[in-house]
N, CA, C and O of each residue as an XYZ file, in Angstrom:
408
protein
N      82.047     85.606   -196.857
C      81.762     84.526   -195.939
C      81.159     85.066   -194.657
O      81.117     86.279   -194.449
N      80.703     84.194   -193.815
C      80.088     84.586   -192.558
C      81.113     84.913   -191.483
O      80.772     85.514   -190.464
N      82.362     84.525   -191.698
C      83.401     84.751   -190.707
C      84.525     85.545   -191.350
O      85.157     85.074   -192.296
N      84.781     86.748   -190.846
C      85.824     87.594   -191.416
C      87.198     87.055   -191.045
O      87.400     86.517   -189.956
N      88.126     87.207   -191.963
C      89.496     86.756   -191.728
C      90.183     87.735   -190.782
O      90.126     88.944   -191.006
N      90.839     87.233   -189.718
C      91.513     88.119   -188.765
C      92.769     88.722   -189.381
O      93.296     88.219   -190.373
N      93.234     89.799   -188.779
C      94.436     90.445   -189.287
C      95.659     89.593   -188.978
O      95.627     88.735   -188.096
N      96.728     89.839   -189.711
C      97.968     89.100   -189.498
C      98.545     89.380   -188.116
O      99.100     88.479   -187.488
N      98.424     90.600   -187.638
C      98.922     90.942   -186.306
C      98.233     90.152   -185.211
O      98.879     89.692   -184.270
N      96.923     89.993   -185.331
C      96.188     89.194   -184.351
C      96.639     87.736   -184.382
O      96.790     87.099   -183.340
N      96.852     87.222   -185.580
C      97.268     85.835   -185.717
C      98.666     85.621   -185.141
O      98.912     84.618   -184.471
N      99.578     86.548   -185.396
C     100.936     86.422   -184.869
C     100.917     86.538   -183.344
O     101.617     85.789   -182.663
N     100.136     87.454   -182.808
C     100.026     87.584   -181.357
C      99.500     86.318   -180.710
O     100.036     85.862   -179.700
N      98.456     85.752   -181.285
C      97.912     84.504   -180.763
C      98.924     83.375   -180.904
O      99.050     82.536   -180.012
N      99.642     83.350   -182.016
C     100.662     82.311   -182.233
C     101.750     82.368   -181.177
O     102.169     81.329   -180.667
N     102.212     83.561   -180.841
C     103.257     83.708   -179.821
C     102.729     83.273   -178.455
O     103.426     82.577   -177.717
N     101.524     83.668   -178.119
C     100.951     83.281   -176.829
C     100.778     81.764   -176.735
O     101.123     81.155   -175.722
N     100.246     81.167   -177.791
C     100.057     79.721   -177.778
C     101.389     78.978   -177.839
O     101.510     77.887   -177.282
N     102.388     79.551   -178.507
C     103.708     78.938   -178.570
C     104.304     78.822   -177.168
O     104.864     77.784   -176.817
N     104.189     79.866   -176.379
C     104.706     79.815   -175.013
C     103.996     78.744   -174.188
O     104.637     77.999   -173.446
N     102.688     78.670   -174.316
C     101.924     77.650   -173.600
C     102.325     76.250   -174.074
O     102.506     75.344   -173.261
N     102.463     76.080   -175.375
C     102.845     74.778   -175.933
C     104.214     74.345   -175.452
O     104.407     73.177   -175.113
N     105.164     75.258   -175.415
C     106.506     74.908   -174.968
C     106.514     74.485   -173.505
O     107.253     73.577   -173.125
N     105.707     75.129   -172.693
C     105.610     74.735   -171.279
C     105.012     73.331   -171.164
O     105.489     72.523   -170.367
N     103.986     73.036   -171.942
C     103.353     71.720   -171.897
C     104.326     70.639   -172.374
O     104.433     69.585   -171.748
N     105.030     70.891   -173.472
C     105.998     69.914   -173.981
C     107.122     69.705   -172.964
O     107.528     68.570   -172.718
N     107.625     70.785   -172.377
C     108.685     70.663   -171.373
C     108.198     69.864   -170.172
O     108.943     69.042   -169.639
N     106.960     70.089   -169.737
C     106.425     69.341   -168.612
C     106.326     67.855   -168.938
O     106.669     67.018   -168.103
N     105.863     67.517   -170.139
C     105.722     66.108   -170.502
C     107.081     65.427   -170.628
O     107.219     64.263   -170.254
N     108.082     66.128   -171.147
C     109.429     65.560   -171.225
C     109.997     65.402   -169.811
O     110.631     64.390   -169.514
N     109.777     66.384   -168.943
C     110.212     66.280   -167.551
C     109.549     65.091   -166.868
O     110.200     64.345   -166.136
N     108.255     64.915   -167.109
C     107.530     63.801   -166.512
C     108.084     62.463   -167.005
O     108.191     61.509   -166.234
N     108.436     62.395   -168.294
C     109.069     61.189   -168.833
C     110.406     60.942   -168.133
O     110.715     59.808   -167.767
N     111.188     61.988   -167.949
C     112.481     61.848   -167.289
C     112.349     61.398   -165.843
O     113.118     60.555   -165.382
N     111.388     61.948   -165.131
C     111.184     61.548   -163.740
C     110.714     60.095   -163.648
O     111.106     59.373   -162.732
N     109.889     59.674   -164.581
C     109.441     58.282   -164.587
C     110.611     57.356   -164.899
O     110.745     56.293   -164.294
N     111.457     57.762   -165.843
C     112.657     56.973   -166.140
C     113.600     56.896   -164.957
O     114.195     55.851   -164.696
N     113.736     57.997   -164.243
C     114.579     58.009   -163.047
C     114.020     57.064   -161.985
O     114.770     56.336   -161.336
N     112.707     57.081   -161.814
C     112.078     56.187   -160.843
C     112.214     54.731   -161.280
O     112.353     53.844   -160.438
N     112.174     54.477   -162.587
C     112.348     53.113   -163.091
C     113.725     52.563   -162.758
O     113.877     51.356   -162.568
N     114.719     53.418   -162.685
C     116.077     52.972   -162.385
C     116.169     52.402   -160.979
O     117.027     51.562   -160.708
N     115.304     52.842   -160.088
C     115.328     52.355   -158.711
C     114.340     51.222   -158.463
O     114.306     50.667   -157.365
N     113.554     50.878   -159.443
C     112.550     49.822   -159.294
C     112.747     48.814   -160.418
O     112.047     48.852   -161.430
N     113.703     47.916   -160.233
C     114.023     46.968   -161.298
C     113.115     45.742   -161.285
O     113.193     44.921   -162.199
N     112.257     45.595   -160.278
C     111.379     44.433   -160.205
C     110.160     44.555   -161.114
O     109.591     43.540   -161.515
N     109.756     45.758   -161.441
C     108.583     45.988   -162.273
C     109.012     46.442   -163.658
O     110.113     46.966   -163.826
N     108.148     46.243   -164.655
C     108.502     46.738   -165.991
C     108.588     48.263   -166.006
O     107.887     48.930   -165.245
N     109.435     48.813   -166.859
C     109.602     50.272   -166.878
C     108.323     50.988   -167.315
O     107.592     50.518   -168.187
N     108.078     52.130   -166.687
C     106.876     52.905   -167.006
C     107.150     54.098   -167.895
O     106.216     54.741   -168.373
N     108.432     54.407   -168.129
C     108.766     55.592   -168.916
C     108.277     55.507   -170.365
O     107.750     56.496   -170.874
N     108.432     54.360   -171.053
C     107.922     54.324   -172.433
C     106.419     54.560   -172.527
O     105.960     55.255   -173.434
N     105.652     53.994   -171.607
C     104.198     54.219   -171.663
C     103.858     55.666   -171.327
O     102.882     56.210   -171.845
N     104.659     56.294   -170.463
C     104.458     57.713   -170.146
C     104.736     58.577   -171.374
O     104.029     59.554   -171.624
N     105.764     58.216   -172.135
C     106.097     58.965   -173.349
C     105.000     58.808   -174.407
O     104.632     59.778   -175.070
N     104.483     57.597   -174.561
C     103.398     57.366   -175.530
C     102.150     58.130   -175.118
O     101.466     58.703   -175.966
N     101.845     58.143   -173.822
C     100.681     58.883   -173.320
C     100.825     60.378   -173.631
O      99.868     61.025   -174.056
N     102.024     60.915   -173.415
C     102.278     62.324   -173.717
C     102.195     62.617   -175.200
O     101.698     63.668   -175.605
N     102.690     61.673   -176.025
C     102.627     61.871   -177.474
C     101.173     61.917   -177.951
O     100.817     62.748   -178.786
N     100.347     61.032   -177.425
C      98.929     61.045   -177.804
C      98.237     62.320   -177.332
O      97.385     62.871   -178.029
N      98.611     62.777   -176.152
C      98.047     64.021   -175.640
C      98.401     65.191   -176.558
O      97.547     66.019   -176.876
N      99.662     65.254   -176.981
C     100.075     66.344   -177.866
C      99.457     66.217   -179.256
O      99.086     67.224   -179.860
N      99.341     64.996   -179.768
C      98.689     64.825   -181.071
C      97.222     65.236   -181.020
O      96.717     65.869   -181.948
N      96.550     64.881   -179.954
C      95.153     65.310   -179.796
C      95.039     66.818   -179.691
O      94.140     67.423   -180.275
N      95.956     67.426   -178.941
C      95.965     68.884   -178.827
C      96.238     69.559   -180.160
O      95.643     70.588   -180.479
N      97.144     68.971   -180.941
C      97.440     69.528   -182.263
C      96.217     69.447   -183.169
O      95.898     70.396   -183.887
N      95.543     68.317   -183.127
C      94.370     68.145   -183.986
C      93.241     69.091   -183.593
O      92.599     69.697   -184.451
N      93.006     69.213   -182.289
C      91.888     70.040   -181.829
C      92.197     71.524   -182.002
O      91.418     72.250   -182.619
N      93.324     71.980   -181.462
C      93.610     73.418   -181.522
C      94.061     73.857   -182.906
O      93.567     74.853   -183.436
N      94.997     73.119   -183.493
C      95.474     73.494   -184.831
C      94.387     73.375   -185.881
O      94.185     74.281   -186.690
N      93.693     72.252   -185.861
C      92.601     72.065   -186.821
C      91.471     73.054   -186.605
O      90.903     73.575   -187.565
N      91.143     73.312   -185.352
C      90.086     74.282   -185.046
C      90.430     75.685   -185.500
O      89.586     76.392   -186.050
N      91.676     76.091   -185.270
C      92.083     77.429   -185.700
C      92.098     77.543   -187.222
O      91.746     78.588   -187.768
N      92.500     76.485   -187.902
C      92.492     76.522   -189.370
C      91.054     76.598   -189.884
O      90.771     77.318   -190.842
N      90.154     75.859   -189.249
C      88.749     75.935   -189.655
C      88.159     77.317   -189.408
O      87.259     77.750   -190.128
N      88.665     78.007   -188.393
C      88.203     79.367   -188.114
C      88.927     80.418   -188.960
O      88.742     81.619   -188.763
N      89.743     79.959   -189.893
C      90.492     80.794   -190.839
C      91.632     81.562   -190.164
O      92.024     82.628   -190.638
N      92.162     81.031   -189.072
C      93.353     81.570   -188.417
C      94.518     80.669   -188.830
O      95.049     79.913   -188.015
N      94.908     80.758   -190.097
C      95.865     79.821   -190.663
C      97.235     79.888   -189.984
O      97.829     78.843   -189.716
N      97.745     81.070   -189.702
C      99.081     81.198   -189.116
C      99.107     80.524   -187.747
O      99.998     79.722   -187.466
N      98.153     80.841   -186.909
C      98.097     80.249   -185.571
C      97.875     78.747   -185.633
O      98.480     77.998   -184.866
N      97.024     78.309   -186.525
C      96.747     76.876   -186.659
C      97.958     76.093   -187.114
O      98.220     75.000   -186.613
N      98.699     76.646   -188.063
C      99.897     75.958   -188.554
C     100.969     75.912   -187.470
O     101.652     74.899   -187.319
N     101.124     76.994   -186.718
C     102.095     76.998   -185.615
C     101.719     75.930   -184.593
O     102.590     75.209   -184.107
N     100.442     75.820   -184.264
C      99.998     74.798   -183.317
C     100.308     73.401   -183.839
O     100.831     72.561   -183.107
N      99.985     73.158   -185.102
C     100.241     71.841   -185.679
C     101.731     71.512   -185.673
O     102.115     70.384   -185.363
N     102.565     72.480   -186.011
C     104.008     72.234   -186.052
C     104.598     72.003   -184.665
O     105.335     71.039   -184.458
N     104.284     72.868   -183.727
C     104.892     72.763   -182.396
C     104.411     71.512   -181.667
O     105.223     70.747   -181.147
N     103.109     71.301   -181.626
C     102.593     70.139   -180.914
C     102.922     68.838   -181.646
O     103.166     67.816   -181.005
N     102.932     68.863   -182.957
C     103.326     67.676   -183.727
C     104.786     67.322   -183.515
O     105.130     66.145   -183.405
N     105.648     68.331   -183.458
C     107.064     68.087   -183.192
C     107.254     67.545   -181.780
O     108.050     66.629   -181.574
N     106.539     68.093   -180.815
C     106.605     67.584   -179.442
C     106.136     66.138   -179.352
O     106.720     65.334   -178.626
N     105.089     65.813   -180.085
C     104.599     64.428   -180.096
C     105.632     63.501   -180.721
O     105.833     62.382   -180.249
N     106.285     63.962   -181.776
C     107.341     63.155   -182.389
C     108.509     62.946   -181.448
O     109.086     61.859   -181.403
N     108.865     63.979   -180.696
C     109.944     63.863   -179.712
C     109.594     62.815   -178.658
O     110.414     61.953   -178.340
N     108.398     62.887   -178.125
C     108.014     61.912   -177.095
C     107.886     60.510   -177.667
O     108.231     59.537   -176.997
N     107.398     60.390   -178.891
C     107.316     59.064   -179.514
C     108.714     58.493   -179.736
O     108.920     57.289   -179.580
N     109.669     59.337   -180.096
C     111.035     58.868   -180.261
C     111.637     58.468   -178.914
O     112.396     57.502   -178.848
N     111.317     59.187   -177.847
C     111.808     58.826   -176.526
C     111.239     57.495   -176.057
O     111.878     56.786   -175.279
N     110.048     57.151   -176.520
C     109.433     55.887   -176.109
C     110.191     54.695   -176.671
O     110.113     53.604   -176.107
N     110.919     54.871   -177.763
C     111.629     53.763   -178.384
C     113.042     53.611   -177.842
O     113.688     52.595   -178.097
N     113.543     54.606   -177.094
C     114.897     54.560   -176.545
C     114.934     53.568   -175.391
O     114.054     53.559   -174.530
N     115.960     52.739   -175.392
C     116.068     51.755   -174.304
C     117.217     52.090   -173.397
O     117.465     51.377   -172.425
């Protein structure tokens, strides 16, 4: 093929680096959901904004999973791509589940 397959060590190294970045992004989005929920507790006159914040974060993570995970798989970096799909997909599921909590 025109694109050589990278070594397993390179893929694992990239996976670990991207895993750390992904965990920070997921933690930030969950924190942002929590802060919005906290603010909603003090503003009972308006509809709550936390569920829409959680849905926004879930879509952001799903888009990131599709772009980075799918892109890495297309570039034949299967290990890194699968890790991206799993971590970001799980984060999106977490935020989507938080959006349904009342």
